N, C-alpha and C positions, 0 to 999 in steps of 0.2 A: 387493462391492467398491465403495467410494465414497471420493472425496477429501474432505479437510478443507480448507475455504477460509479462509485467514488474511489479514486486512487488516493489513499492517505499514506504518506511515507515520510521518512526522515532523510534529509539530504545534507551533505556538506556544502559549503559555499561554492565549491566547484562541481557540484552536482552528483557526487558519489553517494550511493545508497547501500553499499555492501557492508555487511557485518557491523551494524551500529551498536548492537547490544552487548557484545563481549568477544574476547579472543576465542577462536575456534568455531565461531558461529558460521562463518563462510570464508575459508582460506583459499578459495579458488584463485589461481593465478599467482599464488604466493603472497596474497594480500596481507600486509603486516600490521594493519591499524584497527583490528577488531576491538570494538568497545569505545569508539570515538564519541558516542552519544553520552555516556555515563557522567562525565564531569559537568554537564550542563543541565542535568535534570533537577528541577526545582518544583515548587508548589504550582507555579503557573503552567509548567509542562504537564504536570499531573492533571490539572483541571481541564486543559485542552483535550488530552487524551480521554479523560472520563466523559466529557461532553460528546466526543465523537462516537464512542461506543454506545452511549445512551441513545443516540439518534439512529444508530444502525439496526437494521432488521436481520442482517446476515453478513457473513464474511467470506470472501473468495480468496483462495490461496493457490499458489503453485505447489507442486509436490514437495520440494525442498523446504519451503517456508512452512508448509503444513507439518512436516516432520519436526521442525524446530519448535513450533508452538505447541504441538500435541505432546511433546516430551516435557513441557513445563506447566501449562495451564490446568490440566485436570487435577493437579495437586494444590492449586492455589485456593485458599479459604474463600468462602462466599463474600465475606466482608472486605476482602482485599481485591475485589473485582472478578473473582472466580464465578460468582453467580451469573453475572451478565454474559461473560464470554463463553463459559461452558454451556450455558443454556440456549444461546442463540444458534440459529442455523449456520452451518459452515459448509462450504463447497470447495472441493479440491479438483482443479483442472489438471488432468494427466492423460498422456497418450497410452499408458499401460494400466490394466486393471490392478486394483490394490484393495486391501482390506483396511478400512478406517475404524479404529476402535474408539476414537474421541467421540463422545455422544453428540447426536444431532448433526452428523456429518454425512453429506451426500457426495459420492464420487462421480465426477463428470468425465467419462472416458471418451477420448476422441480428439479432434482438432479443436483447440480452445476457441477459435473464432466462431465456430459453429455451436459448440456446446454452451458457451457463455451467452451467445445471442439467443439461444433457446431458453436459457435460464432467465434472462431479462424478460422475455415474452411471457413466461408462465408464472412469474412471481411479481409481487408488488413491494413497495417500500424502498429501502435503501440498502444496497450491498456495498460493503467497504472492502477494498483490496489492500492487503498489508504485505509489504515486502514484495517478493516474487518479480524480480526485474525482467526475466525472460517472458513471463506471462504478460506483464504490463506492456511490453513492446508489441506482442501479438494483439492485445486489445486496442492499442493505439492505431496500428495499421488497419484494423477492422472498424475503426471509428465507433468503438463501443464504450469509451470512457466519457462520462457526462460531466465529471467534476474532478479537479485536483485540489487536495488539501495538503499543503507542503509545510513541514517544519524544517526550516533552514538553520543549520547550526554554525556557529562562528569558528569553523575549522576548515583548513584547506588540506586535502589529502594527496592530490596529484596523481592518483591512480585508483583503480577499482571500477566496479560496475556502476554505470551512471544511469540516472533516470531517463535522461534524454541523450542517448548515445548516438554515434554516427549511424545513419540509416533510419532514425525515428521519422515517422510520418509527419509531414508538416501540418500544422493546425493553428487556427486562431483561438485566442483565449480571452475571456471577459473577466476582469478583476472584480471580485465580489467581497473582499474583506482582507484585513491584515491587522496584526497586533504583534507585540513582542513581550517576551518574558524578562524578568530581572536578570536572568543568566545570559541574555542576548540571543535567545532563539527567536527567530522571526516566523510567525505563523501566517501564511498567506493562502488565500483560496481563489480559484479560478473556475469558471464554467467553460466547457468546450463551446466554441463558436464557429465551427465549420472550418473552411480553408482560410489560410492567411489572407488578409486584405493588403494589397500592395499599393504604393503610391510614390510620390516624389515630393521632396521638400524644396525643390528648385522653384 
């Protein structure tokens, strides 16, 4: 028994994943573009997100992303997605002990590379990672990410936290699917395929 760890995230065309949902979500570094996702949300986007969460058995978050989601989702009605997200298992990776009041939440205290590796060993199904750029970088270095599901938005931001920033662990990926919404959001999926394969076109 082992879980599959899936990074599901929103990125701009230049790879920024910071504060997609609204102003004030994450102003670190003076980031001025909070809410860049909103103008591109349509029925297709909603369908993709609904399908992702229906497939997921649990959700893994860093401390900051947990605080953002935990302040919103407990008050969302069941028929608007609250039933699935509030009812599913949630895991918070943190170096410091904390009290988690959002129901069905387990706190993983320690180094994320170790606590998440243990989580994958002792659980089954699919665990989806939302947001949490620092946590994702740690998971990448430890080769714990099994799949990426990226929603790429038609906007260039030029600054902010990036999904694949300088220092990201090199990896090969296998393309497993892609589609686009009417609003121009490209949804593309990749499976982790080990180290990059190198060659020459000469």
